[in-house]
N, C-alpha and C positions, 0 to 999 in steps of 0.2 A: 476525601477518599477518591483515588484515581482508578483502582482496579475494579473489575467486575467479576461476577460468577456466572458460569454457563454450564448447564447440565447436559451431558451426552445422552441423547435419547436413542441414538442408533449408530452403529458402526457398519459402514458399507465397504466391502472388499471390492474395489474397482478393478484391480489387476493383482498379480502375484505380489507386487511390492508397493502398492498404493492403496491407502485406506481413506475413506471419507468419514468425517465426524459430523453428524447432524446435531445441532446445538439448540437448546432452549434456554433463553435468558432467565436469570433468577427473578423472582417476583419483585417488582419495583424498579428493575433495571432495564426494562424493555425500551424505553425512550432513548437510553444511552447506547443502544445497539443499532440505531439507525445508520445505514451505510449507503454508499454509492457503488454502482457496478465497477468491479476491478479493484476494490479496496481489500485490505487484509486485517487479520487479527494477530496480535502479539500474545503468545501463550507462555505462561511460566512453567518451566520444566525442571525437574531435579537434576542437580549436577554433583559431581564427586565432592566438591567443596562447599556445597550449599544449594543455590538456585541459579538458574540461567533463564534466558528468554529467547524464543524463536518466533519468526514471523511466518504465517501461513495464509495464503490468499483465500478469499471466499469464492467458491464456485457457484454459490446460490445467487439468485437474482432478487434484489429488493422489490422488483416489479411483479414477479411471478411466484415467488416462493414464500411460504409462511414462516419457515424456519431457516436459520443460518446453517451453512455447510462449508467446512473447509476440507481440502484434500491434502494428504501428507504422503509423499513418496519416500520410501526408505532410501537412505544414502549410506554408503559404506562408511562406517565410523561416525555417522551422524548422531550427535547427542540427543536432539529433540525428536527427530524422525523415528529413530529406533525405539526410543522410550514409548512414544505414542503408539507405534504399530505393534509393539510387544505387550503393552500393559493397559492401554485405555480401553474400557469396555462401557457398554450402556449402563447408565446410572452414575458414572463418575462425574465429579464436578471439577471443572478447570477454572483457574484464575487467569483472566485475560485483561487486556487493555481495550478501550473502545475502538471500533473499526476506524481505520485511517488509511491514508495513501493518496497519491495524486495520479495514479494510473487509471484514469477514468475519463470517458469522452465528455466534452462540453454539452453535446446534444445527442439524444438517442434517436433523433430523426434523420441523422446523417448517414450516408453510405460509408461503410468502414471496410478496411482490409486488415485482417487479423492474422498474425503469424505466431505459431506456438511450437515449441519443441518439448517433448516429454511432459513432465508435470507443469510446464509453463502454460498448459491449457487451462489451468485452474482459474486465474483471473480473467482470462480470455473468454472462458465459458460464461462467466457472470455478465460480461459485456455483451456477448453474442445473444444470450437469452433475453436480456433487457431490451436490446435494440429490436429484436423480432417481436417483442410484445407490443410495439407500436404499430403504426399503420403504413409508414413510408420508408423507413431505412432498410437498406439491403446489406448483406454481409458476405464477404468472401473470406473463407478460412483456409489457410495453408498450414497443415499440421504434420510435423516430422516426428517419427518414432523409429525404434530399432526394427520392429516387425509388427505384424497384425495383433499379436497377443499383448503388445505393450500399449496399445491405443486406449487411453483413459477416456471414459464416457462414450465408447464406440456405439453402444445401443442408443443412447440418448441423442447423439449426433445424427444417427440414421433416422430416428423418429422426427427430429426437428427438420431435417432436410425434406422428408416426405410431407410434413405438415405445412411448410412454408414455401414449397415449390421454388419459383425463380428468385425469391428473396434471399435464399441461403445457398451458397455454393461451397462445398467442402472438398478440398484437394488434399489427399494423403500423400506424404512422401515417406516411403518405407525404406530404411537402409538395406533390409534384406532383399529388396527388389531393385531399387534405383541407386544404391550406394549412398554415401554420405551427401548431405546437401552441398551444393556448390553455389558460388556467387552468380555464375552465369545462369544456372537453373532457376534460382530464386528471382533473379532480375527478369527473366523471361516470363515467369508467372505473374509478377507484379506489374509489369509494364502496362498492361491493359487497364490497370486500376490506379494509374498515377495521380488521378484527381482526388483520391480518397485519403482520409486521415488513417494513419497506420499505428497499430499497437502490437508490440513484439515482446514475448516473454518465453524464457527457456534457459537452458544451460548457457554459461558465459560465452563459450565458443560459438554456439548457434546465434546468439544475439549479436556478437561481433561480426560474424559472417553476413548476417542479414542486413545489419546497418550498413556495411560496406557495399552490399549488393544494391541497396536502395539509394545510395549516395549518387547524386547526379540525376535522379529521376524527378527531383523537385518535390518530393513527398515530405509531409510533416510526420516524423516518426517519434513515437513514444516508446520508451524501453523501460521495463520493470526489472530492477536488479535488487537482490537481497544479499545481506552480509550477516555473518554470524556476529552477534552482539558481544562485545568484550565485557560489558558490565551488566548488572541486573537493573533494568529501568523501572522495576516495580518498587525499588527502594526509595523511600522518601528522602529528598535532599535535606541536608542540614540547613538550619536557619541562618540568615545573614548576621554578621557580627554587628556591634554597635555602630561602627563607622559606615558599614554598608547599609544600615537601616536608615541613614540620612540624618545624622546628627550634626552635619555641617563640618565634620573633621575629615581629614584625608583618609581614604580607604586603602584597600590592598593594592590598588593600581596607582596610588599616589595622588588621585584627584577624584575622589568619590563625590563629595559635595552633597547638595540637597538632591533628593530623588527627583526623577522626571515624573511626569504625569502621563499615564497611558489609558486611552479609551479603547475598549475591546468589544467588538461585535462577534457574538457566537450564538448559534442556534436561535437567532431572532431576538436576542437580548443584548443590552449594552450596559457595561460597567466601566467605571472610572476608578483607577487605582494609582497609588504611588509606586514608582518603579526605581528601586535603588540602582544607582548607575553602575556599580560593579557586580550586579547580579544578572544572571541570564533571564531573559523574558519568560521562558517556560517555568522556571522555578518560582518567579513572582506570581504567575497566574495560578499555579497549582496550590501554592501556599495560601492564596486568597480564596481558594475554593472554586476557582473557575475550572470547568471540566474541559480543559483544552486537550486536543488530540496529540498524541506523541507515540513514539515507539523506541527508537534506538538511543536517543539522547546523545548521539555521537556525531550528528551532522551528516549521516550517511543514507537516510531513507526518505526524507522529505515528508514524513507523516505529520510533522508539526508545522509545515509551511503555512504561512499566513501572508496577507497583503498589507503593506504599509500604505495607508491612504493619506496620512499627513505626518510630517516630521521625518526624522532620519534615525536609522539604526545601523550598527555595524556588526558583522558576524566574525566570531573567532575562527570558524572553519566552515568550509562548504565544498562538498564533493559531488553534489547532486543537482544543484540549480545551475542551468546554463545561462548564457548571456541574455537570451530572450526573457527567461524567468526573472532575472534581476532587473531588466528594463521594465517589466510589468509590475515591479514593486514587491516581489516575493522575498521573504526572508525565512530562515529557519529559527523558530522560537527557541529551540534548545541551544542555539549558538549566538543569539542576538543580544546586544547590549545597547542601551540608550545613548544617542549622540546629542539630540536636541532636548529642549525642556519639556516639550509636549508632543505626544505621538498618538495617532489613531490607527488601529489595525482592524482587519476583519478576517474571520474564518468563513464567512458566508458569501456565496457568490463566486 
């Protein structure tokens, strides 16, 4: 079983077009809801022809908050956001996938520069609160919105700034006052913090502009992008055919042969499994009962990213891992197929 159940215990109206859902895991599922700051949940939503899935970042902190919370901003014509804002109430139960995503700092003790536009504050808020819960890291947040009424978490940000003094600096960029963000303006604000790791989330145009503004400052920039999923990742994949199962005959790719062996480290446990050569790694893991993280199953979100420690795998598609990620051994499990006879991968660390 890959999907989880979460009960909505409260709906918070953050702004006129943004709602937060406070979630309580179903009994027995709590351990599977462990998450890192900046990760997201994939939620199953009704669609005209059945079901669809949408990803929503967690704004809660695993360090400071007892319950999970996602924030959903209404989008014109948005399938998931409008259904959630119009229909979901306290007491409802949502079907979700386990938290996942790579938009998370390696250390919460580091000094960070965070840039958010609109509802892009959601994962940034999780990172911000988690960092401030420690003793050493400081945070500078640059937050762009249309106007003062559009600022999500305005009261909470004021309270955090008052509580943490010099460790948190919040700079608001309001279109109603300063106009749209500009490359020169963002660069001027960021230049004094060029030694910090940067996390950026918001509308596509905002992230493109910000990335361009920071180019040349030598900063390590992490960008969180979401895509509407074309398929329903909650659907269980079909089982492999006889050839794919490793009977020694040619498979669909003309050279399936004997399955490879895969050793998997996840949540502190290690398992060794046969990996049919013409089957995707994620399908092999899920079918064997391994609770591997995933979301889109399309190679677009990096939720299923893992590190190859030994052996070699090839990916059918990749639109999210950059050259450094690949050099570090990361692969997308939803796109990876075995190349060697034996591989070792880890989701831990």
